[in-house]
C-alpha positions in Angstrom: -5.7 -9.2 -71.4 -5.8 -6.5 -74.2 -3.2 -4.5 -72.3 -0.9 -7.5 -71.9 -1.1 -8.3 -75.6 -0.3 -4.7 -76.5 2.7 -4.7 -74.3 4.0 -7.9 -75.9 3.5 -6.5 -79.4 5.4 -3.4 -78.4 8.3 -5.3 -76.9 8.8 -7.5 -80.0 8.4 -4.7 -82.6 5.2 -6.0 -84.0 2.5 -3.7 -85.4 -0.1 -2.7 -82.9 -3.6 -3.9 -83.5 -6.4 -1.3 -83.7 -7.4 0.0 -80.2 -10.6 1.5 -79.1 -10.6 4.8 -77.2 -10.8 3.2 -73.7 -8.1 0.6 -74.6 -5.8 3.4 -75.9 -6.2 5.4 -72.7 -5.4 2.4 -70.5 -2.5 1.4 -72.8 -0.9 4.8 -72.5 -1.3 4.8 -68.8 0.5 1.4 -68.5 3.3 2.5 -70.9 3.9 5.6 -68.9 4.1 3.8 -65.6 6.3 1.0 -66.8 8.4 3.1 -69.2 8.2 0.5 -72.0 7.6 3.0 -74.9 10.4 4.6 -76.9 8.5 6.5 -79.6 4.9 7.4 -79.8 2.8 7.7 -83.0 0.8 10.9 -83.6 -2.4 9.4 -82.5 -1.0 8.4 -79.1 0.8 11.8 -78.8 -2.6 13.5 -79.3 -4.0 11.4 -76.5 -1.1 12.3 -74.1 -1.5 16.0 -74.9 -5.0 16.2 -73.5 -5.7 17.9 -70.1 -6.4 14.5 -68.6 -2.7 13.5 -68.6 -2.3 14.8 -65.0 -4.6 12.0 -63.8 -3.0 9.1 -65.6 -1.2 7.6 -62.6 -4.1 8.2 -60.3 -6.5 6.7 -62.8 -4.3 3.6 -63.3 -4.3 3.0 -59.5 -8.0 3.6 -58.9 -8.9 1.1 -61.7 -7.3 -1.7 -59.8 -7.6 -0.7 -56.1 -10.0 1.0 -53.9 -8.6 4.2 -52.5 -9.3 4.8 -48.8 -10.1 8.5 -48.2 -7.8 10.2 -45.7 -9.4 12.7 -43.4 -7.8 16.0 -42.4 -8.1 15.1 -38.8 -6.0 11.9 -39.4 -3.2 14.0 -41.0 -3.2 16.4 -38.0 -3.0 13.4 -35.6 0.0 12.1 -37.5 1.6 15.5 -37.4 1.1 15.7 -33.7 2.8 12.4 -33.2 5.9 13.7 -34.8 8.5 15.7 -32.8 10.3 18.7 -34.1 13.1 16.7 -35.7 10.7 14.5 -37.6 11.0 11.4 -35.4 7.8 9.8 -34.2 6.9 10.3 -30.5 6.9 7.5 -28.0 3.2 8.1 -27.3 2.3 6.7 -30.6 3.2 3.2 -29.4 1.5 3.5 -26.0 -1.7 1.8 -27.4 0.3 -1.3 -28.2 1.8 -1.6 -24.7 -0.1 -3.6 -22.0 -1.8 -1.3 -19.5 -0.3 -1.0 -16.1 -2.7 1.3 -14.1 -2.8 2.4 -10.5 -4.9 -0.5 -9.6 -2.3 -3.0 -10.6 0.4 -1.0 -8.8 -1.8 -1.0 -5.6 -2.2 -4.8 -5.9 1.5 -5.3 -6.3 2.2 -3.1 -3.2 -0.5 -5.0 -1.2 1.1 -8.4 -2.1 4.5 -7.1 -1.2 3.3 -5.7 2.1 1.5 -9.0 2.9 4.7 -11.0 2.1 6.8 -8.8 4.4 4.2 -9.0 7.2 4.0 -12.8 6.8 7.8 -13.1 6.9 8.0 -10.9 10.1 5.2 -12.9 11.9 6.6 -16.3 10.9 10.1 -15.2 11.7 9.4 -13.9 15.2 6.9 -16.7 15.9 9.4 -19.3 15.0 12.1 -17.6 17.1 9.8 -17.4 20.1 8.6 -21.0 19.9 12.2 -22.2 19.4 13.4 -20.3 22.4 10.6 -21.6 24.6 10.9 -25.2 23.7 14.7 -25.4 23.5 15.2 -24.0 27.0 16.7 -27.4 28.1 18.6 -28.0 24.9 21.8 -28.7 26.8 20.1 -31.4 28.9 18.1 -33.1 26.1 20.4 -36.1 25.9 18.2 -39.2 26.6 15.0 -37.2 27.1 11.7 -38.2 25.5 9.4 -35.7 23.8 7.1 -35.9 26.8 9.9 -34.9 29.2 10.9 -32.0 26.9 7.3 -30.6 26.9 6.8 -31.3 30.6 9.8 -29.4 31.9 9.8 -26.5 29.3 7.2 -24.3 31.1 8.8 -24.8 34.5 12.3 -24.0 33.3 11.1 -21.0 31.3 9.6 -19.6 34.4 12.8 -20.1 36.3 14.7 -18.3 33.5 12.3 -15.4 33.7 12.8 -15.0 37.4 16.6 -15.1 37.0 16.3 -12.3 34.3 14.1 -10.3 36.8 16.8 -10.6 39.4 19.6 -9.8 37.0 18.0 -6.8 35.3 14.4 -6.2 36.3 13.8 -3.0 34.3 15.1 -4.4 31.0 13.1 -7.6 31.4 9.9 -5.7 32.1 10.6 -3.3 29.2 10.9 -6.3 26.8 7.7 -7.8 28.0 5.8 -4.6 27.7 7.1 -3.9 24.2 6.1 -7.3 23.0 2.6 -7.0 24.6 1.9 -3.6 23.2 3.0 -4.6 19.7 0.8 -7.7 19.8 -2.0 -5.7 21.3 -2.0 -3.2 18.4 -1.9 -6.1 15.9 -5.0 -7.6 17.6 -6.6 -4.1 17.4 -6.0 -3.9 13.7 -7.4 -7.4 13.1 -10.4 -6.4 15.3 -10.9 -3.3 13.1 -11.4 -5.7 10.1 -7.9 -5.8 8.5 -6.7 -9.2 7.2 -4.1 -11.0 9.3 -1.2 -10.1 7.1 -2.3 -6.7 5.9 -1.6 -4.9 9.1 0.1 -1.5 9.2 3.7 -2.2 10.3 4.5 1.3 11.4 1.5 1.4 13.7 2.6 -1.8 15.4 6.1 -0.5 15.7 4.9 2.8 17.3 2.8 0.9 19.9 5.6 -1.5 20.7 8.1 1.3 21.0 5.8 3.1 23.5 5.4 -0.1 25.5 9.1 -0.8 25.5 10.5 2.6 26.3 7.8 3.9 28.7 5.3 1.4 30.0 7.8 -1.2 31.2 10.1 1.1 33.0 7.5 3.5 34.4 5.3 0.6 35.6 8.3 -0.9 37.4 8.9 2.3 39.4 5.1 3.0 39.8 4.5 -0.3 41.6 7.4 0.3 44.0 6.0 3.8 44.6 2.5 2.4 45.3 3.9 0.0 47.8 5.7 2.8 49.5 2.6 5.0 49.5 0.5 2.3 51.1 2.8 0.3 53.4 -0.1 -1.0 55.5 -1.4 -4.6 55.7 -5.1 -3.7 56.5 -8.1 -4.9 54.5 -8.7 -1.4 52.9 -5.2 -1.2 51.4 -6.1 -3.2 48.3 -9.2 -1.1 47.5 -7.2 2.0 48.1 -4.5 0.9 45.7 -7.0 0.0 43.1 -8.7 3.4 43.4 -5.4 5.3 43.2 -4.4 3.2 40.2 -7.6 3.9 38.3 -7.6 7.6 39.0 -4.1 9.1 39.2 -2.0 6.5 37.4 -4.6 5.7 34.7 -5.0 9.4 33.9 -1.2 9.8 33.7 -0.5 6.8 31.6 -3.3 7.3 29.2 -2.2 10.9 28.6 1.5 9.8 28.1 0.4 7.1 25.7 -1.7 9.4 23.5 0.9 12.2 23.5 3.8 10.0 22.6 1.8 8.2 19.8 0.8 11.6 18.4 4.4 12.7 18.4 5.5 9.5 16.7 2.8 10.2 14.0 4.4 13.7 13.6 1.1 15.4 14.6 1.0 19.0 15.8 0.6 19.7 19.5 -2.8 21.2 18.9 -4.2 18.1 17.3 -2.7 15.9 20.0 -4.3 18.0 22.7 -7.6 17.9 20.9 -7.4 14.2 20.6 -6.5 13.8 24.2 -9.4 15.9 25.3 -11.9 14.0 23.2 -10.7 10.6 24.4 -9.7 11.2 28.0 -13.0 10.6 29.7 -14.3 7.8 27.5 -11.0 5.9 28.1 -11.3 6.4 31.9 -14.8 5.1 32.0 -13.9 2.2 29.7 -10.9 1.3 32.0 -13.3 1.2 35.0 -15.1 -1.7 33.4 -12.0 -3.9 33.2 -9.2 -2.9 35.5 -10.8 -2.8 39.0 -11.5 -6.5 38.8 -8.0 -7.3 37.4 -6.3 -5.1 40.0 -8.0 -6.9 42.9 -5.8 -9.8 41.9 -2.8 -7.5 41.1 -2.6 -5.9 44.5 -4.2 -8.7 46.5 -2.4 -11.8 45.3 0.5 -11.1 42.9 4.0 -10.3 44.4 5.4 -7.0 43.4 8.1 -8.4 41.1 5.5 -10.4 39.1 2.8 -7.8 38.9 3.8 -6.3 35.6 3.7 -9.7 33.9 0.1 -10.2 35.1 -0.8 -6.7 34.1 0.7 -7.1 30.7 -1.4 -10.2 30.1 -4.5 -8.1 30.8 -2.9 -5.3 28.8 -3.5 -7.4 25.6 -7.1 -6.5 26.0 -6.5 -2.9 27.1 -4.0 -2.1 24.5 -6.5 -3.2 21.9 -9.0 -0.7 23.3 -6.3 2.1 23.5 -5.0 1.6 20.0 -8.5 1.4 18.6 -9.5 4.7 20.2 -6.3 6.4 19.2 -6.3 5.4 15.6 -10.0 6.0 15.1 -9.7 9.6 16.3 -6.6 10.1 14.2 -8.2 8.7 11.0 -11.5 10.7 11.6 -9.5 13.9 12.1 -7.5 13.3 8.9 -10.7 12.6 7.0 -12.4 15.7 8.4 -9.3 17.8 7.4 -9.4 16.4 3.8 -13.2 17.1 3.6 -12.5 20.7 4.7 -9.7 21.1 2.1 -11.9 19.8 -0.6 -14.8 22.1 0.4 -12.4 25.1 0.4 -11.1 24.2 -3.1 -14.6 23.8 -4.5 -15.7 27.1 -2.9 -12.6 28.9 -4.4 -13.4 27.4 -7.8 -17.0 28.6 -7.6 -15.9 32.1 -6.5 -13.4 32.2 -9.4 -16.1 31.1 -11.9 -18.4 33.9 -10.6 -15.7 36.5 -11.0 
């Protein structure tokens, strides 16, 4: 209040009241900061001429506000946030942006992959069901739903036989490709993966092997087997089963593993190692399933329909094949990564010793 009165007296040219030493010091500080004075009396000039004049502005501020001390480290941090041309770096604003870490990116990739898998499964499933139940679409006029469902299986079978007569190799290739793809999908679900989080490239590889190799090779193999055993005796069926589970099983299992390894871009050495480690376990596993199935294959099923029956059983066998193949591949990759990490750690330790 005393300072305000003094300023008012000075503005209107009134004589100044007597001031104490502290009031005079504060008054001169305010006059200096606001530039209200025009001529100072000798007493005030003497006050300005003291050595404390350098602290007037700082003293006026510290009387009204609390000064926050600035650390030297803070100044260095601010200097580091400035680029060479004086503009502030972008990293200074990174703390104000919402975090988007690797975990969120992985969640987004997982959701995208699940959406793609769901679209593929629903798309192909809808197409297959539509084709199966609309086989008699041209003759539906006047049919009831019961009649549509009744004749659909019979007429689909007739259409399949016509496709076998028209192009037997292509029809069997398509069936084997679908069965091998579904079998790998079942194998991944059996391994613990959720329904729509399967590895699409793995399913594609298995289906490609089934389409390009299993369907065509099996077609010619069954014709060769009939030519090799043209007899009608009782021992022919056991002989065919034995030949199938020794020669043909060894050939096909080897082809399957080699081609899958090539599709995974593995080296020939690793493919050969995988084949050696899985050959005998797969042969013995096949002997627990296929001899009983092939008693029906060679004893009851006509030659043109054998691959369809075999492919139905293949849903179980492909699950076993795919599980064996991918377990060996993943274990080999994990062992290689462990070796690389151990080599890096040993090199680091050796460098530290040096």
